[in-house]
C-alpha positions in Angstrom: -10.8 -6.3 -58.2 -7.4 -8.2 -57.1 -7.3 -11.5 -56.1 -10.7 -12.1 -57.7 -10.2 -15.6 -57.2 -9.9 -15.6 -53.7 -12.6 -13.0 -52.6 -16.3 -12.6 -52.8 -18.8 -10.3 -51.6 -21.1 -11.9 -48.7 -24.5 -10.4 -48.3 -25.4 -9.8 -44.6 -28.3 -12.0 -43.7 -31.9 -11.0 -43.1 -31.4 -10.4 -39.5 -29.3 -7.5 -40.1 -32.2 -5.6 -42.4 -33.6 -3.8 -39.3 -29.9 -2.0 -39.2 -28.8 1.1 -40.7 -28.4 1.1 -44.5 -24.7 1.5 -43.9 -24.5 -1.4 -41.7 -26.4 -3.4 -44.2 -23.7 -2.8 -46.6 -21.4 -5.3 -48.5 -18.6 -7.0 -46.7 -15.5 -8.3 -48.6 -14.8 -11.6 -47.0 -11.9 -13.8 -48.0 -13.4 -17.1 -49.8 -11.1 -19.3 -47.9 -12.6 -18.2 -44.7 -16.5 -19.0 -45.9 -15.5 -22.6 -46.5 -13.7 -23.1 -43.4 -16.3 -24.5 -40.6 -16.5 -22.5 -37.7 -14.1 -19.8 -38.9 -14.9 -16.2 -37.2 -15.8 -13.8 -40.2 -14.1 -10.8 -39.3 -14.8 -8.8 -42.1 -15.1 -5.1 -41.5 -18.4 -3.1 -42.5 -17.5 -0.5 -45.2 -19.6 3.0 -44.8 -18.7 6.5 -44.5 -19.6 6.5 -40.8 -17.3 3.2 -40.1 -14.4 4.4 -37.8 -10.9 3.7 -38.7 -9.7 0.5 -37.3 -6.8 2.4 -35.7 -9.7 4.5 -33.8 -11.9 1.9 -32.4 -13.0 -1.7 -33.0 -14.9 -2.3 -36.1 -18.1 -4.5 -36.6 -17.9 -8.1 -37.5 -19.6 -10.6 -39.6 -19.9 -13.8 -37.9 -21.4 -17.0 -39.3 -24.3 -18.6 -37.6 -24.6 -22.4 -37.1 -27.1 -22.6 -39.9 -24.7 -21.2 -42.1 -26.2 -17.5 -42.4 -24.5 -14.5 -41.3 -24.9 -11.9 -38.5 -23.3 -8.7 -37.7 -21.6 -8.5 -34.5 -21.2 -5.0 -33.2 -18.3 -3.9 -30.7 -19.8 -2.7 -27.5 -20.0 1.5 -27.4 -16.7 2.6 -25.4 -17.1 4.4 -22.3 -15.3 7.4 -22.0 -13.5 7.8 -18.5 -14.1 10.8 -16.9 -11.3 12.5 -15.1 -11.9 13.0 -11.1 -11.8 16.3 -10.0 -8.3 17.2 -8.6 -7.7 16.8 -5.0 -6.4 19.9 -2.9 -2.4 20.2 -2.8 -1.1 18.4 0.3 2.3 20.0 -0.5 2.7 23.2 -2.3 6.3 24.4 -2.9 6.8 27.9 -4.6 9.9 29.1 -5.9 12.1 27.2 -3.4 15.7 28.3 -3.4 18.4 26.5 -1.3 22.1 28.1 -1.1 25.0 26.5 1.1 26.8 29.5 2.8 30.2 27.2 2.5 29.9 26.6 -1.0 30.7 29.0 -4.0 28.8 29.0 -7.3 25.3 29.0 -7.9 22.3 27.8 -5.6 21.8 24.0 -4.8 18.2 24.6 -5.4 16.6 27.5 -7.2 13.2 28.6 -8.2 11.6 25.0 -7.7 7.8 24.9 -7.7 5.5 21.9 -7.7 2.3 20.4 -6.0 1.6 17.0 -4.5 -2.1 15.9 -3.8 -3.3 13.1 -1.6 -2.8 10.0 -3.4 -0.4 11.2 -6.0 2.9 10.5 -6.6 5.3 12.7 -8.1 9.1 11.6 -9.3 11.9 14.3 -9.6 14.5 13.1 -12.1 18.0 14.9 -12.7 21.6 14.0 -13.0 23.7 13.5 -9.9 24.3 16.8 -7.9 21.4 18.6 -9.6 19.7 19.2 -6.2 17.4 16.5 -5.7 18.5 15.6 -2.0 18.9 19.4 -1.1 15.5 20.0 -2.4 14.1 16.8 -0.3 16.0 18.0 2.7 14.8 21.6 2.6 11.2 20.4 2.4 11.6 18.7 5.7 13.5 21.6 7.0 16.8 19.8 7.7 18.6 22.5 5.7 17.4 26.0 5.7 15.8 27.5 2.4 17.3 30.9 1.2 13.8 32.0 -0.3 10.5 30.4 -1.5 7.4 29.1 0.3 6.6 25.5 1.3 2.8 25.0 2.3 1.4 22.0 3.9 -2.3 22.0 3.3 -2.0 25.9 3.2 0.2 26.4 6.2 3.7 27.8 5.3 6.2 25.7 7.3 9.3 27.8 6.5 8.1 30.3 9.1 7.6 27.9 11.8 10.0 27.6 14.7 11.2 23.9 15.6 8.7 23.4 18.4 5.9 24.8 16.0 7.2 22.4 13.1 7.3 19.3 15.4 3.3 18.2 15.0 3.9 18.7 11.2 6.7 16.2 11.0 4.7 13.3 12.1 2.9 14.0 8.9 5.8 14.3 6.5 8.5 11.3 6.9 11.6 11.0 4.7 13.8 8.0 3.6 17.3 8.9 3.2 19.2 7.9 0.4 22.3 6.5 2.8 20.7 4.6 5.6 23.8 4.2 7.9 24.4 7.8 8.2 20.8 8.4 9.1 20.7 5.9 11.8 22.5 6.3 15.4 24.9 3.8 15.6 24.7 3.8 19.3 21.2 2.6 19.4 19.3 -0.6 18.8 16.6 -0.7 16.3 13.9 -0.7 18.8 15.4 2.4 20.3 15.6 4.2 16.9 11.8 3.2 16.3 10.4 3.7 19.7 12.0 7.2 19.8 10.2 8.4 17.0 7.0 7.1 18.4 7.4 8.5 22.1 8.7 12.0 20.5 5.2 12.0 18.8 3.3 11.3 21.8 2.2 7.7 20.9 1.2 5.8 23.9 1.3 3.6 26.2 4.3 1.5 25.8 2.5 -1.5 24.5 1.1 0.4 21.6 4.8 1.4 20.6 5.9 -2.1 20.9 3.0 -3.5 18.8 3.7 -1.0 16.2 7.3 -1.8 16.1 6.7 -5.4 15.7 4.2 -4.8 12.9 6.6 -2.4 10.9 9.3 -4.7 10.9 7.4 -7.8 9.7 5.9 -5.1 7.0 9.6 -4.4 5.9 10.8 -7.7 5.9 12.9 -7.9 9.1 12.6 -10.5 11.7 11.5 -9.5 15.3 15.2 -10.5 16.5 16.1 -7.4 14.7 14.6 -5.1 17.4 17.9 -5.9 19.7 20.5 -5.4 16.8 22.8 -2.2 16.1 22.9 -0.6 12.4 26.3 -1.9 12.0 25.2 -5.5 12.3 22.9 -5.4 9.0 23.6 -5.3 5.6 23.2 -2.1 3.3 19.6 -3.2 2.1 18.6 -4.2 5.7 19.8 -0.9 7.1 17.6 0.7 4.3 14.6 -1.3 5.6 15.3 0.1 9.2 15.1 3.6 7.5 11.9 2.6 5.5 10.1 1.4 8.9 11.1 4.5 10.9 9.5 6.7 8.4 6.2 4.5 8.2 6.1 3.7 11.9 4.6 7.1 12.3 1.9 6.5 9.7 2.6 10.0 7.7 0.4 11.3 5.1 3.4 12.1 3.0 6.8 10.0 2.5 9.6 11.9 0.7 11.9 9.2 -0.9 15.6 10.2 -1.7 16.5 7.0 -3.7 15.1 4.8 -1.0 16.2 1.5 -2.7 19.6 2.5 -3.8 21.3 0.7 -1.0 
């Protein structure tokens, strides 16, 4: 044995004799640790059934107050069970978007994805690869050339604007450029109230209460209700866009770089 002057074999105390033969094997303990008062002896038990230290915690030998030794076994790890997958809220199949006024390949071609309730999906790509075009196609702001966009089994691409209106309340979008997505002629309260009124939120007191609550949630003062978009900074305008998307309490929010401003 190397370092023979520093190592000795410590026998497990009589308390461990009820354990398996493997657990009652010898353990190699640094001699300096044995003579250190109150020192935790973290010697690993050796045996064919002992797991590798990179796979699981090993058993330890600790010294009792009376000078004896006892085996401290780690708790048996519990295996986390994967929850059963939730049904998809949004399902996209082979979606293709092509702009008629642009030559060249399609902006979005053959994209398929699923988003379940409570799930967050991130779409990563370089500038100009079609992330914004895909986001806008999902909420029907740009037409799709082909493919399917299903919301809880209902294909949204085949719906008319009137038929699509009830679904828009459940799917909202936060735009990358807040200034171009806000009406410059409307005050903040008009922008938010228009969305509530359009989707049938009544009475007026309830709309006013929701506006106050959502402005507080996004960190804007109550006085922001009476201001126009140009009176805010870029970050504050983005908060207005976030408030407009969340005030309807949607089930799915599509975020197109929502903090870029």
